[in-house]
C-alpha positions as CSV (number, residue, x, y, z in Angstrom):
1,X,76.6,126.8,152.0
2,X,77.7,129.3,149.4
3,X,75.8,129.5,146.1
4,X,78.5,129.7,143.5
5,X,76.2,129.6,140.5
6,X,77.1,133.2,139.8
7,X,80.7,133.7,141.0
8,X,80.8,137.5,141.0
9,X,81.8,139.8,143.8
10,X,79.6,142.6,145.0
11,X,82.1,145.1,143.6
12,X,81.7,143.5,140.1
13,X,77.9,143.7,140.3
14,X,78.1,147.3,141.3
15,X,80.4,148.0,138.3
16,X,77.8,146.3,136.0
17,X,75.0,148.6,137.0
18,X,77.3,151.6,136.8
19,X,78.0,150.7,133.1
20,X,76.2,152.9,130.6
21,X,73.6,151.0,128.7
22,X,74.2,153.4,125.8
23,X,77.8,152.3,125.5
24,X,76.9,148.6,126.0
25,X,74.2,148.7,123.2
26,X,76.6,150.4,120.7
27,X,79.3,147.9,121.6
28,X,76.9,145.0,120.8
29,X,75.9,146.4,117.4
30,X,72.7,148.3,118.1
31,X,72.2,151.5,116.1
32,X,71.0,154.5,118.0
33,X,69.7,157.8,116.8
34,X,68.6,161.0,118.5
35,X,65.0,160.9,119.8
36,X,64.5,163.7,122.4
37,X,66.6,165.3,125.1
38,X,66.3,162.2,127.3
39,X,66.4,159.2,125.0
40,X,68.0,157.5,122.0
41,X,65.8,155.5,119.6
42,X,67.2,152.1,118.7
43,X,66.8,151.6,114.9
44,X,64.9,148.7,113.5
45,X,63.6,147.7,116.9
46,X,60.1,149.1,116.8
47,X,59.5,151.4,119.8
48,X,62.7,150.6,121.7
49,X,64.3,153.6,123.4
50,X,67.4,153.9,125.7
51,X,67.7,156.6,128.2
52,X,70.7,158.9,127.6
53,X,71.8,158.6,131.2
54,X,72.5,155.0,130.4
55,X,70.4,153.7,133.3
56,X,67.7,151.8,131.4
57,X,65.4,151.3,128.4
58,X,61.7,151.2,127.5
59,X,59.9,149.6,124.7
60,X,56.7,151.5,123.9
61,X,55.1,148.8,121.8
62,X,55.5,145.9,124.3
63,X,55.8,147.8,127.6
64,X,59.0,146.0,128.4
65,X,61.5,148.1,130.4
66,X,64.5,147.5,132.7
67,X,68.2,147.9,133.4
68,X,71.3,146.8,131.5
69,X,70.9,143.2,132.6
70,X,67.3,143.1,131.5
71,X,68.4,144.5,128.1
72,X,71.1,141.9,127.6
73,X,68.6,139.1,128.5
74,X,65.7,140.5,126.4
75,X,67.6,141.6,123.3
76,X,70.8,139.6,123.3
77,X,69.3,136.3,124.5
78,X,71.7,136.1,127.4
79,X,71.2,134.7,130.9
80,X,72.4,136.6,134.0
81,X,75.9,135.1,134.0
82,X,76.5,135.7,130.3
83,X,75.2,139.3,130.7
84,X,77.6,140.1,133.5
85,X,80.5,138.5,131.7
86,X,79.7,140.5,128.5
87,X,79.3,143.8,130.3
88,X,82.5,143.4,132.3
89,X,84.5,141.7,129.5
90,X,85.5,138.8,131.8
91,X,84.9,135.1,132.3
92,X,83.4,134.1,135.6
93,X,85.8,132.5,138.1
94,X,85.3,130.4,141.1
95,X,88.0,131.4,143.6
96,X,86.6,134.4,145.2
97,X,85.8,134.5,148.9
98,X,82.2,135.9,148.5
99,X,79.6,135.6,145.8
100,X,76.7,137.6,144.6
101,X,73.5,135.6,145.1
102,X,71.1,136.2,142.3
103,X,67.7,134.6,141.8
104,X,66.6,134.4,138.2
105,X,63.1,135.4,137.4
106,X,61.1,132.5,135.9
107,X,61.4,132.8,132.1
108,X,58.2,132.3,130.1
109,X,58.4,129.4,127.7
110,X,58.9,130.3,124.0
111,X,55.7,130.2,122.0
112,X,55.1,131.0,118.4
113,X,52.3,133.5,117.7
114,X,49.2,132.0,116.1
115,X,48.8,131.9,112.4
116,X,46.3,133.9,110.4
117,X,43.6,132.4,108.2
118,X,45.7,133.4,105.1
119,X,49.1,134.9,104.4
120,X,48.0,137.5,101.8
121,X,49.3,140.5,103.6
122,X,52.8,138.9,104.1
123,X,53.0,137.7,100.5
124,X,52.0,141.1,99.2
125,X,54.5,142.8,101.4
126,X,57.4,140.6,100.6
127,X,56.8,140.1,96.9
128,X,55.3,143.4,95.8
129,X,56.8,145.9,98.2
130,X,60.2,144.2,99.1
131,X,60.4,142.7,95.6
132,X,61.5,139.3,96.9
133,X,61.0,136.4,94.4
134,X,57.7,134.6,95.0
135,X,59.2,131.2,94.5
136,X,61.6,131.9,97.4
137,X,58.8,133.2,99.6
138,X,56.8,130.1,98.9
139,X,59.8,127.9,99.7
140,X,60.2,129.4,103.1
141,X,56.5,129.2,103.8
142,X,56.5,125.5,102.9
143,X,59.3,125.0,105.5
144,X,57.2,126.9,108.1
145,X,59.9,129.6,108.4
146,X,57.7,132.4,107.2
147,X,54.0,132.9,107.9
148,X,51.5,135.6,108.7
149,X,50.8,135.9,112.4
150,X,47.5,137.1,113.9
151,X,47.4,138.4,117.5
152,X,44.2,139.6,119.2
153,X,44.8,142.2,122.0
154,X,42.9,144.8,123.8
155,X,44.2,147.3,121.3
156,X,42.9,145.4,118.3
157,X,44.0,142.7,115.9
158,X,47.5,142.7,114.6
159,X,48.9,140.9,111.6
160,X,52.7,140.6,111.1
161,X,55.3,138.7,109.1
162,X,56.7,136.0,111.3
163,X,60.3,134.8,110.6
164,X,61.2,131.6,112.5
165,X,64.5,130.1,113.5
166,X,64.8,126.3,114.3
167,X,67.3,124.2,116.2
168,X,69.1,121.0,114.9
169,X,66.0,119.0,115.8
170,X,63.7,121.3,113.8
171,X,62.1,122.7,116.9
172,X,61.3,126.5,116.6
173,X,63.5,128.5,119.0
174,X,63.4,132.0,117.6
175,X,60.8,134.3,116.0
176,X,61.1,137.8,114.7
177,X,57.9,139.8,113.8
178,X,57.8,142.6,111.3
179,X,54.9,144.7,110.1
180,X,53.7,143.8,106.6
181,X,53.3,147.5,105.8
182,X,55.7,150.0,104.3
183,X,54.2,152.7,106.5
184,X,55.2,150.9,109.7
185,X,58.6,150.2,111.2
186,X,57.3,147.8,113.8
187,X,59.9,145.0,114.4
188,X,60.1,142.8,117.5
189,X,61.4,139.4,118.7
190,X,58.9,137.2,120.3
191,X,59.4,136.9,124.1
192,X,61.9,134.2,125.1
193,X,63.3,133.9,121.6
194,X,66.8,132.4,121.6
195,X,69.2,134.4,119.4
196,X,71.5,131.3,119.3
197,X,69.1,130.1,116.5
198,X,68.6,132.4,113.5
199,X,66.3,132.5,110.5
200,X,68.3,130.4,108.0
201,X,68.5,128.5,104.8
202,X,70.5,125.3,104.6
203,X,72.4,125.1,101.4
204,X,74.5,122.4,99.7
205,X,78.0,123.8,99.7
206,X,80.6,125.0,102.3
207,X,79.8,128.7,102.1
208,X,77.8,130.6,104.7
209,X,76.4,134.1,104.0
210,X,75.5,136.0,107.1
211,X,73.0,138.9,107.3
212,X,71.5,141.2,109.9
213,X,67.8,140.5,109.1
214,X,65.6,137.9,107.3
215,X,64.7,140.5,104.7
216,X,68.3,140.9,103.8
217,X,68.7,137.2,103.5
218,X,65.7,136.8,101.2
219,X,66.8,139.8,99.1
220,X,70.3,138.4,98.7
221,X,68.9,135.1,97.6
222,X,66.6,136.8,95.1
223,X,69.5,138.8,93.6
224,X,71.4,135.6,93.1
225,X,68.3,134.1,91.4
226,X,67.9,137.1,89.1
227,X,71.6,136.9,88.2
228,X,70.8,133.4,86.8
229,X,72.9,131.4,89.1
230,X,73.0,127.7,88.1
231,X,71.8,126.7,91.6
232,X,70.7,129.6,93.7
233,X,69.9,127.2,96.5
234,X,73.5,126.0,96.9
235,X,74.7,128.5,99.5
236,X,73.9,128.5,103.2
237,X,72.4,131.7,104.5
238,X,71.8,132.9,108.1
239,X,70.2,136.0,109.7
240,X,71.6,137.0,113.0
241,X,68.7,139.2,114.1
242,X,71.1,142.2,114.3
243,X,74.8,142.5,114.6
244,X,75.3,139.5,116.9
245,X,77.3,136.3,116.4
246,X,75.5,133.8,118.7
247,X,73.6,132.4,115.8
248,X,76.8,132.1,113.7
249,X,78.5,130.1,116.4
250,X,75.5,127.7,116.6
251,X,75.3,127.3,112.8
252,X,79.0,126.5,112.5
253,X,78.7,124.0,115.3
254,X,75.9,122.2,113.6
255,X,77.3,122.4,110.1
256,X,80.9,121.3,110.2
257,X,81.3,121.5,106.4
258,X,81.3,125.3,106.4
259,X,84.7,126.7,105.3
260,X,83.9,130.2,104.0
261,X,81.9,132.9,105.9
262,X,80.7,135.9,103.9
263,X,79.4,138.9,105.9
264,X,76.6,140.8,104.1
265,X,75.9,143.5,106.7
266,X,74.3,146.9,106.1
267,X,75.9,150.2,105.2
268,X,75.3,153.1,107.6
269,X,75.9,156.0,105.3
270,X,74.1,158.5,107.6
271,X,76.4,157.8,110.6
272,X,79.9,158.9,111.5
273,X,80.7,155.2,111.8
274,X,79.6,152.4,109.4
275,X,78.5,150.0,112.2
276,X,77.6,147.2,109.8
277,X,80.9,147.2,107.9
278,X,82.9,147.7,111.1
279,X,81.2,144.7,112.7
280,X,81.8,142.7,109.5
281,X,85.5,143.4,109.8
282,X,85.5,142.5,113.5
283,X,83.8,139.2,112.9
284,X,86.0,138.5,109.9
285,X,89.1,138.8,112.1
286,X,87.6,136.7,114.8
287,X,86.5,133.8,112.6
288,X,89.7,133.9,110.6
289,X,91.5,133.1,113.8
290,X,89.3,130.1,114.2
291,X,90.4,128.8,110.8
292,X,87.6,130.0,108.5
293,X,88.1,131.9,105.3
294,X,86.2,135.2,105.7
295,X,85.0,137.6,103.1
296,X,82.8,140.7,103.1
297,X,80.0,141.2,100.5
298,X,79.1,144.8,100.8
299,X,75.7,146.0,99.4
300,X,75.9,148.9,96.9
301,X,73.2,150.9,98.7
302,X,72.1,150.7,102.4
303,X,71.3,147.0,102.4
304,X,70.6,144.2,99.9
305,X,66.9,144.9,99.9
306,X,67.6,148.4,98.9
307,X,69.8,147.0,96.1
308,X,67.0,144.6,95.1
309,X,64.2,147.2,95.1
310,X,66.3,149.6,93.0
311,X,67.3,146.8,90.5
312,X,63.7,145.5,90.0
313,X,62.2,149.0,89.8
314,X,64.7,149.8,87.1
315,X,64.1,146.6,85.2
316,X,60.3,147.2,85.3
317,X,60.8,150.8,84.1
318,X,62.9,149.7,81.1
319,X,60.5,146.9,80.3
320,X,57.5,149.3,80.3
321,X,59.4,151.8,78.2
322,X,60.4,149.1,75.7
323,X,56.8,147.9,75.5
324,X,55.6,151.4,75.0
325,X,58.0,151.9,72.1
326,X,56.7,148.8,70.3
327,X,53.1,149.9,70.8
328,X,53.8,153.1,69.0
């Protein structure tokens, strides 16, 4: 009996593994920069590197490595069938004479990392370094969407910011870790995280703001609060964990009241192409065709946290200068 779970021909599977992972990563919104003569470093992904020959990747922090299919499954949350379809740009069909038989490796169950005894490092990082409003940080902590993780390994004890995404039944399905230090760029999704569920805030109106990262979401919310919005909790906000739209689709499916989608993606000033804004335009066209009213909210600087830090730093400087004048 033919197994038609994965209806792809041998020729199609061959084409998949002949596809450059470099091209595939860029097409899916990953930002690459020169590392050495053999690899590109993927920005904002900790120690993730892609080989320039397009044949594979390696993550120095986690030790995870693999081919283009492994990459799609690990960093895009896809299963084998979705990965092949995405790489080939097709939809699977069931009328071929022979099929590629693929056995999935058993996927480890998703599990949140353990919590630390206190959240002091995370609070200091978010409030004092990233300048995010403390009331907003506390709000997310009360909802168990932000906490300080503590993991004990052979290499030592590691503390990180944990940003959690939940499904419609309030079950955690996604978790992104980030180092609570301005000296580290460590950033990693927990194994088996489902990118269909992003870090989010449920608002009261029909507007959904979409961002690349939890830090951008929290910064944007803080900027609205600083601007003196009557109700800064009114808007829905969602982090996609990169330039992906799986979490957007899920959020729209679960929140039928959404009519407006506002894309708040990053600026890539140091690149020939502005990937964030290009993706915002692409998504805008796509969701407009689905009947949504789409807008782009472009940060002034690289991202909304950059905007926030510069604004708060300037305000603090002016306040100190004014106080100094009165003291004289």
